[in-house]
C-alpha positions as CSV (number, residue, x, y, z in Angstrom):
1,M,-0.1,-0.2,-0.4
2,P,1.5,3.3,-0.9
3,D,2.5,5.5,2.2
4,L,-1.1,6.8,3.6
5,R,1.1,9.6,5.2
6,A,2.0,11.5,1.9
7,L,-1.2,10.9,0.4
8,L,-3.2,12.3,3.4
9,S,-0.7,15.4,2.7
10,A,-1.2,15.3,-0.7
11,H,-4.9,15.4,-0.4
12,R,-5.0,18.2,2.4
13,P,-6.0,21.0,0.5
14,E,-8.7,19.0,-0.9
15,V,-10.2,18.5,2.4
16,L,-9.4,22.3,3.4
17,R,-11.7,23.6,0.6
18,H,-14.4,20.9,1.1
19,C,-14.7,21.3,4.5
20,Y,-14.4,25.2,4.0
21,R,-17.6,24.9,1.9
22,M,-19.9,22.9,4.7
23,M,-18.8,25.1,7.3
24,G,-18.3,28.5,5.8
25,S,-15.7,29.5,8.2
26,W,-11.9,29.5,6.9
27,A,-11.2,28.6,11.1
28,D,-13.3,26.3,11.6
29,A,-12.4,24.4,8.3
30,E,-8.9,24.1,9.3
31,D,-9.9,23.0,12.7
32,V,-12.4,20.1,11.4
33,A,-9.5,19.6,8.5
34,Q,-7.0,18.7,10.7
35,D,-9.2,16.3,12.6
36,V,-10.4,14.9,9.8
37,L,-6.9,13.8,8.4
38,L,-5.9,12.5,12.3
39,R,-9.4,10.7,12.3
40,A,-8.4,9.1,8.5
41,W,-4.3,8.0,9.7
42,Q,-6.6,6.8,13.2
43,A,-9.1,4.6,10.5
44,Q,-6.6,3.8,8.2
45,E,-7.3,-0.2,8.2
46,S,-10.7,0.7,7.1
47,W,-9.4,1.8,3.7
48,T,-8.4,-1.1,1.6
49,G,-7.5,0.8,-1.5
50,A,-10.7,-0.6,-3.6
51,G,-12.3,2.7,-4.0
52,P,-10.6,6.4,-4.4
53,L,-9.0,7.7,-1.6
54,R,-10.4,11.3,-1.8
55,H,-13.8,9.7,-1.5
56,W,-12.9,8.0,1.6
57,L,-11.3,11.0,3.1
58,L,-14.0,13.3,1.9
59,T,-16.8,10.9,3.9
60,I,-14.9,11.0,6.6
61,A,-14.9,15.2,6.1
62,T,-18.5,15.4,5.3
63,N,-19.7,13.6,8.3
64,T,-17.4,15.3,10.7
65,C,-18.5,18.8,9.8
66,L,-22.0,17.8,10.2
67,N,-21.3,16.8,13.8
68,A,-19.7,20.3,14.1
69,L,-22.2,21.8,12.1
70,A,-25.6,20.7,14.8
71,K,-23.7,22.7,17.5
72,R,-23.9,26.1,15.7
73,R,-25.7,28.4,13.5
74,R,-25.3,29.1,9.6
75,L,-23.0,31.5,8.3
76,V,-24.4,34.4,6.1
77,L,-23.4,37.8,4.4
78,P,-24.9,40.7,4.4
79,Q,-25.9,41.1,0.9
80,L,-27.7,38.1,0.7
81,E,-29.7,38.2,4.1
82,R,-31.5,42.0,3.5
83,A,-32.4,45.1,1.6
84,P,-29.7,47.5,1.0
85,A,-29.2,50.4,3.2
86,A,-30.6,54.2,1.7
87,P,-27.0,56.5,1.5
88,G,-26.6,58.1,5.1
89,A,-27.9,54.7,7.0
90,P,-25.9,54.5,10.0
91,L,-24.0,51.0,10.2
92,E,-25.5,48.4,12.0
93,E,-23.4,45.5,13.5
94,V,-24.3,42.1,14.9
95,E,-21.8,39.4,16.6
96,A,-19.2,37.8,14.7
97,A,-20.7,34.9,14.7
98,A,-23.2,35.3,12.2
99,W,-20.7,35.6,9.6
100,L,-19.1,33.6,6.9
101,T,-15.2,34.7,6.4
102,P,-13.1,34.4,3.7
103,A,-10.6,32.0,2.6
104,P,-7.0,32.8,1.5
105,D,-6.1,31.1,-1.9
106,A,-2.6,30.5,-1.1
107,R,-4.2,28.1,1.2
108,L,-7.2,26.8,-1.3
109,F,-5.1,26.2,-4.2
110,P,-1.6,25.6,-3.2
111,D,-1.3,24.6,-7.2
112,P,-2.4,27.8,-9.1
113,H,-3.6,25.5,-12.1
114,E,-6.5,24.1,-10.2
115,E,-7.4,27.8,-9.3
116,A,-8.7,28.5,-12.7
117,E,-10.6,25.5,-13.2
118,R,-12.1,25.6,-9.4
119,R,-12.8,29.4,-8.7
120,E,-16.3,29.2,-9.1
121,R,-16.8,26.7,-6.1
122,V,-15.2,28.7,-3.4
123,A,-16.5,31.9,-4.6
124,L,-18.4,34.0,-2.0
125,A,-21.8,33.9,-3.2
126,F,-22.1,30.4,-3.6
127,V,-20.2,29.3,-0.2
128,A,-23.3,31.4,1.2
129,L,-25.4,29.9,-0.8
130,L,-24.6,26.6,0.8
131,Q,-24.9,28.0,3.8
132,R,-28.7,28.6,3.5
133,L,-29.3,24.9,2.9
134,P,-29.7,22.5,5.7
135,A,-26.6,20.6,6.9
136,R,-27.3,17.4,5.1
137,Q,-28.6,18.6,2.2
138,R,-25.6,20.8,1.7
139,A,-23.2,17.4,1.9
140,V,-25.2,15.7,-0.9
141,L,-25.2,18.6,-3.1
142,L,-21.3,18.9,-2.7
143,L,-20.6,15.2,-2.6
144,K,-22.6,14.8,-6.0
145,D,-21.9,17.8,-7.7
146,V,-18.3,18.9,-6.7
147,V,-16.8,15.5,-5.6
148,G,-19.0,13.6,-8.1
149,M,-19.8,10.7,-5.7
150,S,-22.8,8.7,-6.9
151,A,-26.2,8.6,-5.6
152,E,-25.1,4.9,-3.7
153,E,-22.0,6.0,-2.6
154,I,-23.4,9.4,-1.2
155,A,-26.1,7.1,0.3
156,A,-23.7,4.9,1.8
157,A,-21.5,7.6,3.3
158,L,-24.0,9.6,5.3
159,G,-26.2,6.7,6.0
160,L,-29.4,7.3,3.7
161,S,-31.5,5.4,1.1
162,V,-31.2,6.3,-2.6
163,P,-34.5,8.0,-2.7
164,S,-33.6,10.1,0.2
165,V,-30.4,11.5,-0.9
166,N,-31.8,12.2,-5.3
167,S,-34.4,14.1,-3.1
168,A,-32.5,16.2,-1.0
169,L,-29.9,16.7,-3.7
170,H,-33.1,18.0,-6.0
171,R,-33.9,20.5,-3.3
172,A,-30.7,21.5,-2.4
173,R,-30.3,22.4,-6.8
174,Q,-33.3,24.1,-6.6
175,T,-31.8,26.6,-3.4
176,A,-28.0,26.9,-4.8
177,G,-28.1,25.5,-8.2
178,G,-28.5,28.5,-9.7
179,P,-25.8,30.6,-12.2
180,L,-23.4,32.2,-10.6
181,P,-22.5,36.3,-10.3
182,E,-20.3,37.2,-13.4
183,A,-16.2,37.2,-12.3
184,D,-13.9,37.7,-14.5
185,E,-9.7,39.3,-13.8
186,P,-8.9,42.4,-14.2
187,P,-6.2,43.3,-16.6
188,P,-3.1,44.2,-14.2
189,E,-3.4,48.0,-15.0
190,V,-7.1,48.3,-13.8
191,L,-5.7,46.6,-10.6
192,R,-2.5,48.8,-10.2
193,A,-5.4,51.8,-10.7
194,Y,-7.6,50.4,-8.2
195,V,-4.9,50.3,-5.5
196,R,-3.6,53.4,-6.4
197,S,-7.1,55.1,-5.7
198,W,-7.5,53.7,-2.2
199,E,-3.7,54.8,-1.2
200,E,-4.2,58.2,-2.6
201,R,-7.5,58.8,-1.4
202,D,-8.7,59.4,-5.0
203,L,-12.1,59.4,-4.7
204,P,-13.2,60.1,-8.4
205,A,-10.9,57.6,-9.6
206,L,-11.9,54.8,-7.5
207,L,-15.8,55.6,-8.4
208,A,-14.5,55.6,-12.1
209,L,-13.7,51.9,-11.3
210,L,-17.2,50.4,-10.0
211,R,-20.1,49.3,-12.0
212,E,-23.2,51.2,-11.6
213,D,-24.6,48.8,-10.0
214,V,-21.7,47.8,-7.7
215,V,-22.4,46.4,-3.9
216,L,-20.4,47.1,-1.0
217,A,-20.5,45.2,2.2
218,M,-18.6,45.1,5.2
219,P,-19.4,42.2,8.0
220,P,-19.4,42.7,10.5
221,Y,-21.3,45.2,9.8
222,T,-25.1,44.4,8.4
223,T,-25.0,47.4,6.4
224,W,-24.3,47.3,2.8
225,F,-25.4,49.5,-0.4
226,R,-26.0,48.8,-3.7
227,G,-24.9,51.4,-6.4
228,R,-22.0,53.8,-7.4
229,A,-23.7,56.6,-6.1
230,A,-25.0,55.4,-3.1
231,V,-21.4,53.7,-2.3
232,G,-19.7,57.1,-3.2
233,S,-22.3,58.5,-0.4
234,F,-20.7,56.5,2.0
235,L,-17.4,57.2,1.3
236,Q,-18.0,60.9,1.9
237,T,-19.7,60.5,5.4
238,P,-17.6,61.8,8.3
239,R,-16.6,58.5,9.8
240,F,-15.2,57.2,6.6
241,E,-13.6,60.2,5.6
242,T,-11.7,60.2,8.9
243,F,-10.8,56.6,8.5
244,W,-9.2,57.4,4.7
245,A,-8.0,60.9,6.1
246,A,-5.6,58.9,8.7
247,G,-3.9,57.2,5.6
248,V,-4.3,53.4,3.9
249,R,-1.9,51.2,2.4
250,V,-2.9,47.9,0.3
251,V,-1.3,44.6,0.1
252,E,-2.4,42.6,-3.2
253,T,-3.6,39.3,-1.8
254,R,-6.4,36.6,-2.9
255,A,-9.3,34.9,-1.5
256,N,-11.9,32.9,-2.8
257,G,-10.5,32.4,-6.1
258,L,-10.9,36.2,-6.4
259,P,-8.2,39.6,-6.3
260,A,-8.7,40.5,-3.0
261,A,-6.9,43.9,-0.9
262,A,-5.5,43.8,2.7
263,F,-6.1,47.5,3.6
264,Y,-3.8,48.9,6.4
265,S,-5.2,51.9,8.1
266,G,-2.5,54.7,9.0
267,L,0.7,55.9,7.0
268,H,3.4,55.1,9.5
269,G,3.3,51.3,10.7
270,G,-0.7,51.2,10.5
271,R,-2.5,48.2,11.3
272,L,-4.0,45.5,9.2
273,H,-7.7,46.6,9.0
274,A,-9.7,44.7,6.5
275,I,-9.7,41.9,3.6
276,G,-11.9,43.4,0.7
277,V,-12.5,40.6,-1.8
278,T,-13.2,42.1,-5.0
279,R,-15.4,40.7,-7.8
280,F,-14.4,42.4,-11.3
281,A,-17.2,42.0,-14.0
282,G,-15.9,43.8,-17.4
283,G,-13.2,45.4,-16.1
284,L,-14.7,47.2,-13.1
285,V,-15.6,46.6,-9.6
286,A,-19.0,44.4,-9.4
287,E,-18.8,43.8,-5.9
288,L,-16.7,44.4,-2.7
289,T,-17.0,42.5,0.7
290,V,-15.0,44.4,3.0
291,F,-14.5,41.6,6.2
292,I,-13.0,44.4,8.7
293,G,-11.3,43.0,12.3
294,P,-8.9,40.0,13.2
295,R,-11.7,37.4,13.3
296,F,-11.6,37.7,9.6
297,F,-7.6,37.1,8.9
298,A,-7.5,33.2,9.4
299,G,-5.0,31.6,7.1
300,F,-4.0,34.9,5.3
301,D,-0.3,35.4,7.1
302,L,-0.3,38.9,6.6
303,P,2.0,41.2,8.8
304,G,-0.2,43.0,11.7
305,A,1.4,46.2,10.4
306,A,2.2,48.0,7.3
307,A,5.6,48.9,8.4
308,Q,6.5,45.4,8.1
309,F,6.6,46.0,4.2
310,S,9.5,48.0,2.6
311,G,8.8,49.9,-0.7
312,P,7.2,53.3,-1.6
313,R,3.7,51.2,-2.6
314,L,2.2,48.5,-0.4
315,S,-0.9,46.0,-0.8
316,S,-3.2,44.6,2.2
317,G,-5.5,45.3,5.4
318,Q,-7.1,45.0,9.7
319,E,-9.0,46.7,12.2
320,E,-12.2,47.1,14.1
321,S,-14.4,49.8,12.1
322,P,-14.6,50.8,9.0
323,T,-12.8,54.4,10.0
């Protein structure tokens, strides 16, 4: 039999991706994945090598996730849970436990060739839609449509009948099986202009890079805005102006298969403030989800202060309020 330790290590990224889709939290996914690999090692005698190792591993991962999910509520994104706020609306915050968290591409896709093929399967919109499903429906959908297991294999993995699997799959596809929002890779010059507009506090340049129907959301705040005009109004509020005037440094990264910006607050050694996952469509920003505060930084390996970078221009973000 091949060295199981090496095989488990090779499958770790896929186990992490699967656990993240199930859990909606990167920190939780890392904890569960570690538990999964330990359980697999301890139960190695139960794998005969007759079937794909990934199916065996992801069966263990799915059941471990289901046990963990039974103890907590689902995670959400504000833009999928309520109507957009009117320009000038106050920011409302809810506890951190309610929010889906971003996932770092460096951990999701150690092999960059995989990223291009599987980006949609870790998109924020897809993961958020999955969280709307009952946990067992979520598991069935992922095992069938992402992992590629048969209904018979899923039934055996989850202790269900084949008709139950097919019924759960049908309901899950009705809820989460629709087309995902358009997303494309912006040209390098567009990304540079986007970063520059933030760092130089150039509001007209930033607004010119936003689609007319752009979405801005800022977990842990439930308040979110739709439309260039509404976003522009928010960026000119005294609260945000104070934040922006203190200086912003940006470090480019990637999250959920998309470009992301880590925002540092303050010109001189500013602290990591937020990570903004940015969906571009047609060369413009269609959606910016800014995750504010340390609770969202798990897995990104970003320095806590901009002073740890050298050079005239930087790229990434942290802190607890948007200003």
